[in-house]
C-alpha atoms as one frame of an Amber mdcrd trajectory, in Angstrom:
protein
 104.009  99.934 124.595 102.635  99.798 121.077  99.208 101.115 120.285  97.807
  97.803 118.998  94.790  96.156 120.592  94.924  92.402 121.235  92.768  91.776
 118.145  95.012  93.969 115.980  98.113  92.292 117.370  96.756  88.844 116.491
  95.700  90.031 113.025  99.034  91.756 112.356 100.891  88.618 113.486  98.986
  86.514 110.942  99.640  89.112 108.261 103.366  89.358 109.044 103.650  85.573
 108.716 102.787  86.004 105.034 105.752  88.333 104.443 109.108  87.002 103.207
 111.961  86.865 105.730 113.936  89.482 103.785 111.019  91.952 103.758 110.294
  91.274 107.419 113.852  92.111 108.499 113.795  95.205 106.302 110.444  96.263
 107.812 111.858  95.825 111.324 114.772  98.117 110.396 112.350 100.729 109.027
 110.018 100.662 112.037 112.854 101.015 114.571 115.078 103.192 112.364 117.731
 100.406 112.583 117.918 100.982 116.305 117.325  97.365 117.251 119.194  94.497
 115.646 116.970  91.449 115.323 118.361  87.940 115.023 115.445  86.120 113.414
 111.901  86.278 112.056 110.267  85.918 115.496 112.229  88.830 116.927 111.536
  90.907 113.802 107.783  90.334 114.119 107.836  91.127 117.816 109.784  94.342
 117.261 107.507  95.477 114.414 104.393  94.940 116.560 105.865  96.726 119.557
 107.187  99.758 117.711 104.208 100.365 115.435 102.179 103.323 116.650  98.926
 101.811 115.424  97.543  99.164 113.080  96.862 101.579 110.241 100.463 102.806
 110.199 101.700  99.208 109.960  99.250  98.242 107.202 100.272 101.254 105.119
 103.974 100.335 105.155 105.444  99.676 101.693 106.582  96.166 102.605 103.012
  95.220 103.552 101.988  94.730  99.939  98.425  95.025  98.671  98.404  91.327
  97.673  99.346  90.245 101.206  96.405  92.118 102.732  94.132  90.677 100.030
  95.360  87.155 100.829  95.004  87.744 104.587  91.381  88.919 104.227  90.550
  85.927 102.040  91.929  83.598 104.747  89.731  85.379 107.293  86.713  84.722
 105.066  86.395  88.324 103.831  85.988  88.241 100.060  86.974  91.443  98.254
  86.784  92.279  94.506  90.055  91.365  92.758  90.714  94.964  91.679  90.327
  96.544  95.175  93.121  99.037  95.840  95.366  98.892  98.900  93.694 101.845
 100.611  90.302 100.050 100.557  91.882  96.775 101.747  93.504  98.564 104.679
  90.175 100.156 105.575  88.373  96.787 105.419  91.051  95.096 107.565  90.795
  97.787 110.239  86.990  97.355 110.225  87.389  93.611 110.658  89.717  94.073
 113.618  87.595  96.720 115.295  84.544  94.422 115.022  86.501  91.842 117.039
  85.620  89.017 114.627  89.228  88.091 113.883  89.813  86.874 117.422  90.085
  83.153 116.909  93.774  83.031 117.763  93.849  85.173 120.873  94.036  82.046
 122.980  97.571  81.790 121.678  99.410  84.474 123.534 100.635  87.290 121.239
 104.437  87.309 121.153 105.193  90.505 123.020 102.549  90.474 125.687 104.093
  89.891 129.066 101.595  87.856 131.002 101.450  88.735 134.686 102.350  85.231
 135.827 105.316  84.868 133.470 107.738  82.502 135.169 110.797  84.274 133.759
 109.936  87.761 134.878 108.064  87.050 138.095 104.457  87.523 139.106 102.866
  90.854 138.322 105.813  92.100 136.260 105.016  95.403 134.565 107.686  96.750
 132.173 106.348 100.313 132.519 106.773 100.305 136.301 110.269  98.861 135.892
 111.047 101.584 133.313 109.967 104.388 135.652 111.796 102.959 138.670 114.924
 102.278 136.628 114.995 105.815 135.165 114.510 107.430 138.564 117.382 105.351
 139.969 119.708 105.741 136.958 119.434 109.505 136.410 119.642 110.290 140.131
 122.789 108.163 140.321 124.369 109.695 137.209 123.451 113.290 138.091 124.898
 112.885 141.594 128.351 112.656 139.939 127.964 116.278 138.733 130.157 118.469
 140.995 128.027 121.567 140.382 125.164 119.961 142.340 127.274 119.819 145.485
 125.886 116.364 146.358 127.953 113.417 147.574 128.338 111.191 144.466 126.436
 107.922 144.754 127.706 104.435 143.947 128.295 104.722 140.176 130.490 102.194
 138.397 130.913  99.316 135.926 129.053  96.956 138.314 125.745  98.275 136.936
 126.588  97.067 133.396 127.050  93.658 131.788 130.762  93.000 130.968 130.008
  93.240 127.205 127.813  96.346 127.527 127.737  98.721 124.569 127.144 102.472
 124.306 126.234 104.370 121.139 126.368 108.116 121.566 125.129 110.352 118.777
 125.339 114.083 119.385 124.053 116.861 117.139 125.176 120.286 118.223 126.299
 122.165 115.136 127.998 119.098 113.661 127.062 115.457 114.120 129.283 113.068
 116.057 128.937 109.341 116.584 130.883 107.479 119.279 130.750 103.801 120.228
 132.118 102.167 123.378 132.282  98.478 124.236 132.693  96.919 127.660 131.335
  97.865 131.098 134.404  99.922 132.070 134.461 102.147 128.965 130.672 102.585
 128.885 130.626 103.566 132.541 133.511 106.046 132.124 132.011 107.740 129.057
 128.618 108.233 130.727 130.348 109.441 133.889 132.273 112.045 131.857 128.958
 113.579 130.714 128.113 114.623 134.255 131.469 114.789 136.035 133.651 116.447
 133.393 131.081 118.093 131.120 128.871 119.015 134.122 125.675 118.101 132.277
 122.455 117.406 134.108 120.043 114.976 132.440 116.401 115.427 133.356 114.173
 112.566 132.121 110.520 113.088 131.233 108.851 110.181 133.028 105.339 111.111
 131.902 103.575 108.766 129.486 104.688 110.517 126.278 108.322 110.662 127.424
 108.794 107.035 128.443 108.184 103.798 126.609 109.025 100.214 127.509 108.966
  96.884 125.758 109.637  93.416 127.178 110.713  90.533 124.974 109.904  86.943
 125.969 113.660  86.288 126.161 114.077  88.529 129.181 115.372  91.696 127.498
 113.508  94.840 128.541 113.895  98.012 126.473 113.391 101.324 128.224 113.227
 104.403 125.979 113.125 107.820 127.625 113.278 111.429 126.456 114.415 114.412
 128.488 116.218 117.736 128.654 119.918 118.513 129.202 120.999 121.356 131.455
 124.214 122.996 132.622 124.335 125.652 135.351 120.626 126.404 135.048 120.635
 126.733 131.233 118.800 124.228 129.039 121.237 123.062 126.351 118.982 120.716
 124.388 117.191 117.389 124.520 118.217 113.758 124.711 116.664 110.443 123.908
 118.042 107.334 125.508 117.321 103.652 125.078 118.482 101.106 127.617 118.523
  97.360 127.140 118.158  95.663 130.519 118.656  92.003 131.402 118.400  90.392
 134.836 121.535  88.950 136.394 120.679  85.597 138.033 123.983  85.650 139.962
 123.175  88.992 141.586 119.764  88.493 143.191 118.115  88.836 139.787 118.901
  92.553 139.741 118.628  94.307 136.374 121.879  95.239 134.655 122.425  97.400
 131.585 123.248  95.497 128.387 123.333  98.472 126.031 122.666 102.198 125.931
 121.792 104.217 122.818 121.967 107.921 123.573 121.059 110.656 121.144 121.666
 114.273 122.112 120.458 117.311 120.188 121.764 120.737 121.125 119.517 123.792
 121.219 120.863 125.009 117.849 119.970 121.681 116.222 116.382 122.071 117.417
 115.735 125.141 115.285 114.774 127.316 118.230 111.747 125.237 119.252 110.688
 125.501 122.867 111.994 122.576 124.922 109.484 121.524 127.545 109.168 117.905
 128.717 110.195 116.467 125.328 108.284 113.481 124.014 109.681 110.363 122.408
 109.403 111.004 118.690 107.899 107.918 117.118 107.112 109.426 113.773 105.827
 107.133 111.077 108.761 107.507 108.701 111.490 107.296 111.317 111.878 107.348
 115.062 113.397 110.762 114.692 115.250 111.267 117.924 115.910 107.599 118.538
 119.246 106.265 117.626 119.715 105.587 113.967
């Protein structure tokens, strides 16, 4: 989840409300590297909060103008000289949040926090636990289709996807290729081909820096995971995969896959760096390995 404390989340929410809709949507695109399409201002704010590494990174974004921070501080009762530069305003805002004095709105639940008794998601729902369990299940299932493992293939098929599921596959190995597939049948067949025909083995890194989850109040859970790709004992490169999961009320509320964004980088595209338990790359200018 994002690295914002509750106080910072509340403060950032107030600040984002001062930004124009156009700038907010643009900021959401920047923060997620256009990986997530948002439908409205609420979703944009939620996405920005969840994908910002920390409060300072968010405050320093171009779209968070100096005047907005100045106005926000004034509303919070913090008077600053009119000629204060943005850097100083950012510093003062972070001080305010770390002092915990800007907490008056925490009684209103911040938009992306999943409360443990959320009626939609069930008592004690933890997106991180779901993410780990889902990844263990998914990769075991997909890898079992690889004939070189000599395992009986498990129950893979379109039944695990929503009928309108979508797959975006971006591969960089020498040249860059982008493929898109729509519909449960095509998505399932293309992913199956990775292991069955191409004999790839995908090994997810389920440690903290390799897995990230985010739950929206509308029931969509995003699971982002990084890992390594192998064939016959050789490591070919790394992957980064984002799943969108939604419960299916008609099927015992089981989670089904709504979309998959998969980015693969071959060893040659990594510039010879050592590949060990790759981390999700949330770098401030772009989510490098995440799907663009």
